[in-house]
C-alpha positions in Angstrom: 0.0 0.0 0.0 1.2 3.5 -0.8 0.2 6.4 1.5 -0.5 9.9 0.0 0.4 12.6 2.4 1.5 16.3 2.4 5.2 17.0 2.7 7.6 20.0 2.7 9.7 19.9 -0.4 12.6 22.0 -1.8 13.1 21.3 -5.5 16.3 23.2 -6.3 19.0 25.3 -4.7 17.4 28.0 -2.5 14.0 27.4 -4.0 11.1 28.2 -1.7 9.7 25.3 0.3 6.5 24.0 -1.2 3.8 21.7 0.2 3.3 18.8 -2.1 1.7 15.4 -2.2 4.2 12.6 -1.6 3.9 8.9 -1.8 5.2 6.9 1.2 5.3 3.1 0.8 4.5 0.5 3.5 7.6 -0.6 5.4 9.7 -3.4 4.1 12.3 -5.5 6.0 14.1 -3.4 8.7 11.8 -0.4 8.1 9.1 1.5 10.1 6.3 3.8 9.0 5.8 6.7 11.4 3.0 9.2 11.8 4.7 12.4 12.6 3.6 14.5 15.5 6.2 17.3 15.7 9.4 18.3 13.9 11.8 21.1 14.8 13.1 23.5 12.2 16.8 23.0 12.3 19.8 24.8 10.6 20.6 21.5 8.9 17.3 21.8 7.0 18.3 25.2 5.9 21.7 23.9 4.7 19.8 21.3 2.6 17.7 24.0 1.1 20.8 26.0 0.2 22.5 23.0 -1.4 25.2 23.1 1.3 24.9 19.4 2.1 24.7 17.9 -1.4 22.8 18.6 -4.6 20.5 15.5 -4.5 17.3 17.6 -5.1 14.4 17.4 -4.5 14.7 17.1 -0.7 12.0 16.2 1.7 13.0 18.4 4.7 12.7 17.8 8.4 14.5 15.4 10.8 14.2 16.6 14.4 11.0 14.7 15.0 8.6 12.7 17.2 5.9 10.4 16.0 3.9 7.3 16.5 4.8 4.0 14.8 2.0 3.0 12.6 3.5 -0.1 10.9 6.8 -2.1 10.8 8.5 -4.4 8.4 8.2 -8.2 8.9 11.5 -8.6 10.7 11.3 -5.6 13.1 11.2 -6.3 16.8 12.7 -3.2 18.4 9.5 -1.1 18.0 5.8 -1.9 17.3 2.7 -0.1 16.1 1.5 2.4 18.7 5.0 3.2 20.1 5.8 6.8 20.7 9.3 7.4 19.2 11.9 10.1 18.7 13.6 9.8 15.3 17.4 9.9 15.0 19.9 9.8 12.2 22.2 7.3 13.9 20.7 3.9 13.3 23.7 1.8 14.4 24.6 -1.2 12.3 26.1 -3.4 15.1 28.7 -4.8 12.7 31.2 -2.0 11.8 34.6 -1.7 13.5 33.3 1.0 15.9 30.3 -1.2 16.9 32.5 -4.3 17.3 34.9 -2.5 19.6 32.0 -1.5 21.8 31.6 2.1 20.7 28.4 2.2 18.7 28.0 5.9 19.3 30.7 6.2 16.6 29.0 3.8 14.2 30.6 4.2 10.8 27.8 2.5 8.8 24.5 3.9 10.0 21.6 3.1 7.8 18.3 4.5 6.4 15.2 3.0 4.9 15.9 1.1 1.7 12.8 2.2 -0.1 12.4 5.7 -1.4 9.6 8.2 -0.9 8.5 9.9 -4.1 6.5 12.7 -5.6 3.3 11.7 -7.5 5.1 11.6 -10.8 7.6 9.1 -9.5 10.5 11.5 -8.8 12.5 10.1 -5.9 13.0 12.3 -2.9 16.1 12.6 -0.8 15.0 12.6 2.9 16.9 15.1 5.1 19.3 13.0 7.2 17.5 9.9 6.0 14.3 11.0 7.9 12.2 13.6 6.0 9.8 14.5 8.8 8.1 17.6 7.5 5.4 15.3 6.4 2.3 13.6 7.9 4.1 10.2 7.5 7.6 9.2 6.9 9.5 5.9 6.2 12.7 5.3 8.2 14.9 2.4 9.2 13.5 0.9 12.4 16.9 1.6 14.1 16.1 5.3 13.6 13.2 5.0 16.0 13.9 5.3 19.8 11.0 4.4 21.9 10.2 7.1 24.6 7.8 8.0 27.3 4.4 8.7 25.6 3.5 11.2 28.3 6.4 13.6 27.4 5.5 16.7 25.3 6.5 15.6 21.8 7.5 19.2 20.7 10.1 19.3 23.5 11.5 15.8 23.4 11.6 15.7 19.6 14.5 18.3 19.8 16.7 15.5 21.0 16.6 14.2 17.5 19.3 16.7 16.5 20.3 20.1 17.8 19.6 19.8 21.5 21.2 16.3 21.7 24.2 17.7 19.8 24.7 20.4 22.4 24.0 18.3 25.5 26.2 15.6 24.2 29.1 17.9 23.3 29.3 18.8 27.0 28.4 15.5 28.6 29.7 12.9 26.2 32.5 14.5 24.2 33.7 17.1 26.6 33.2 14.7 29.6 32.3 17.7 31.8 32.4 16.8 35.5 31.6 18.2 38.8 33.4 21.5 39.6 34.7 22.0 36.1 34.8 25.3 34.3 33.2 25.4 30.8 33.0 28.1 28.2 30.6 27.8 25.2 31.3 30.0 22.1 28.0 30.6 20.2 24.7 30.6 21.9 22.2 29.4 19.3 20.2 26.3 19.9 23.2 23.9 20.0 25.3 26.3 22.1 22.7 26.8 24.8 22.0 23.1 24.9 25.8 22.6 25.6 25.4 25.2 28.4 22.5 23.2 29.8 24.5 20.0 29.5 27.5 21.5 31.3 25.2 22.7 34.2 23.5 19.3 34.3 26.9 17.6 34.6 27.9 19.7 37.6 30.1 22.4 36.2 30.4 25.3 38.6 31.6 28.0 36.1 29.6 28.0 32.8 30.6 30.9 30.6 28.4 31.9 27.6 30.1 33.7 24.7 28.2 35.5 21.9 27.7 38.8 20.1 24.0 38.9 20.6 22.8 40.1 24.1 19.4 38.4 23.7 21.2 35.0 23.2 23.3 35.7 26.2 20.2 36.4 28.3 18.7 33.0 27.2 22.0 31.3 28.0 21.7 32.5 31.6 18.2 31.0 31.8 19.7 27.6 30.7 22.5 27.5 33.2 25.2 30.1 32.3 26.9 31.6 35.4 28.7 34.3 33.4 28.3 35.9 30.0 30.8 37.5 27.6 29.8 39.8 24.7 32.6 39.0 22.3 31.7 42.0 20.1 32.9 44.3 23.0 35.8 42.4 24.6 38.4 39.8 23.7 36.6 36.5 24.6 39.9 34.7 25.3 41.0 37.2 27.8 37.5 37.4 29.3 37.3 33.6 29.8 40.8 33.6 31.4 39.8 36.4 33.7 36.7 34.4 34.8 38.8 31.3 35.5 41.6 32.6 37.7 43.8 33.5 34.7 44.1 30.0 33.5 41.4 29.3 31.0 38.4 26.9 31.1 38.7 23.2 31.6 36.4 22.6 28.6 35.7 25.1 25.8 33.0 24.2 23.3 32.9 25.9 19.9 29.3 25.8 18.8 29.9 28.1 15.8 32.4 26.2 13.7 34.5 28.9 12.2 38.4 29.1 12.2 38.3 32.3 14.3 36.0 30.9 16.9 38.0 27.6 17.0 41.2 29.6 17.7 39.4 31.4 20.5 38.4 28.1 22.0 41.9 26.7 21.6 43.6 29.6 23.5 40.7 30.1 26.0 41.2 26.6 27.5 43.5 25.8 30.4 46.7 23.8 29.9 45.7 20.1 29.4 42.1 21.2 28.8 39.7 20.1 26.2 38.4 21.8 23.1 35.2 20.4 21.6 34.1 21.4 18.1 30.3 20.9 17.6 29.6 23.8 15.2 29.7 22.6 11.6 32.3 24.3 9.4 31.7 24.8 5.7 33.8 22.9 3.2 36.1 25.8 2.2 37.2 26.6 5.8 40.8 25.9 6.8 42.6 26.2 10.2 46.2 27.2 10.9 47.7 26.9 14.4 51.3 26.8 15.5 52.2 23.2 15.9 54.3 24.0 19.0 51.2 25.4 20.7 49.2 22.3 19.8 52.0 20.3 21.5 52.8 22.7 24.3 49.2 23.2 25.6 48.5 19.5 25.8 45.0 18.2 26.4 42.5 17.1 23.8 41.1 18.5 20.6 37.8 16.8 19.8 35.0 16.9 17.3 31.5 16.0 18.5 29.4 13.9 16.1 25.7 14.3 17.1 26.9 14.8 20.6 28.6 11.4 20.5 25.2 10.1 21.5 23.8 6.6 21.5 20.0 7.3 21.1 18.9 4.1 22.8 20.9 5.1 25.8 20.7 8.8 25.9 17.2 9.7 24.8 15.3 7.8 27.5 17.7 9.1 30.2 17.4 12.7 29.2 13.6 12.4 28.9 13.6 11.0 32.4 15.5 14.1 33.6 13.1 16.3 31.7 10.1 14.6 33.3 11.8 15.1 36.8 12.2 18.8 36.1 16.0 18.6 36.0 16.4 19.4 32.3 14.2 22.2 30.8 13.6 21.0 27.3 10.5 23.2 27.2 12.7 26.3 27.2 14.0 25.4 23.7 10.6 25.5 22.1 10.2 29.1 21.2 7.1 28.7 19.0 4.7 26.0 17.6 3.8 26.5 14.0 2.0 24.8 11.1 3.8 23.0 8.2 2.9 26.0 6.0 5.1 28.3 8.1 8.6 26.8 7.5 9.9 29.6 5.3 9.0 32.1 8.0 10.7 29.9 10.6 13.9 30.0 8.5 13.8 33.8 8.5 13.4 33.9 12.3 16.3 31.5 12.6 18.5 33.9 10.7 17.6 36.8 12.9 18.3 34.9 16.1 14.7 35.5 17.3 14.1 31.8 18.1 15.8 28.8 19.7 13.5 26.4 17.9 10.3 26.7 15.9 8.5 23.4 16.1 6.1 22.2 13.4 3.0 20.5 14.8 1.4 18.1 12.3 
């Protein structure tokens, strides 16, 4: 059976998002059909729209989503119809060299649904991050479904599907922030403030938010920042050192992903400290650092892939903390919108007016 539903499509580089009828097949082996409840509007969707990911147009946008499983393939046992799930783009294979050495959070062979969703004329769609959740239904690999508490607000917990998990994980998993640590986060968009929340959750006692936007710095304080630095007015490296006894922070997280912010992170950390890159650079960017400084400052330079998360482990744990009132996922939901308001949501994202616009289907 083929399901006809509405989906948000972008047909060419920087073309406007259009609502079109798409055809979603029933699930085959290893696949699940999901009725979408909510989907956050993420920068990655904008990157797809702008052709910055690849040029496999047309794209079915959306990936930061919750839904209810409506059908599964014949061999699927991990989820069942009726399960509330958060979708993820790390469906671990269990067989690659990372999985075999007990590090599935680094799985090098994650997979997606084998069947393609299409337009009515048969044109195959490329689903954003293998999900394509700006639609009433989507088809994914069953491993992309993580079963979660059905009582949790889907708009809030769905953000774990990408940006919020990336930030939380950059602090907790990649940065290994511990009790009493000092942490600085450069860039206070959605991922950056999630890293701030993660650092506070992990027990950091000094959490420094760095940005050029005073509104973002105010939001960062609400999510756990103990200090703020306006890097348009002062040297952020010197400011971070001043706030950490002259030494620099134990962990510095670059949530921007530019050479200049990475250098700031590198020099704002304490000796033997950790730098975590979670902001995504563009392909043409290059970095130059004195090799003697890389050697002499010691410590770790890390990249954080999706917060180095393992969805089956991290999503339920973080949702438990949310349900206990210890992790304020609601604070990340700035507005709830319809599927016909995605273009406006992209514009608000550019202006920094929102942490997340969440489409409710």
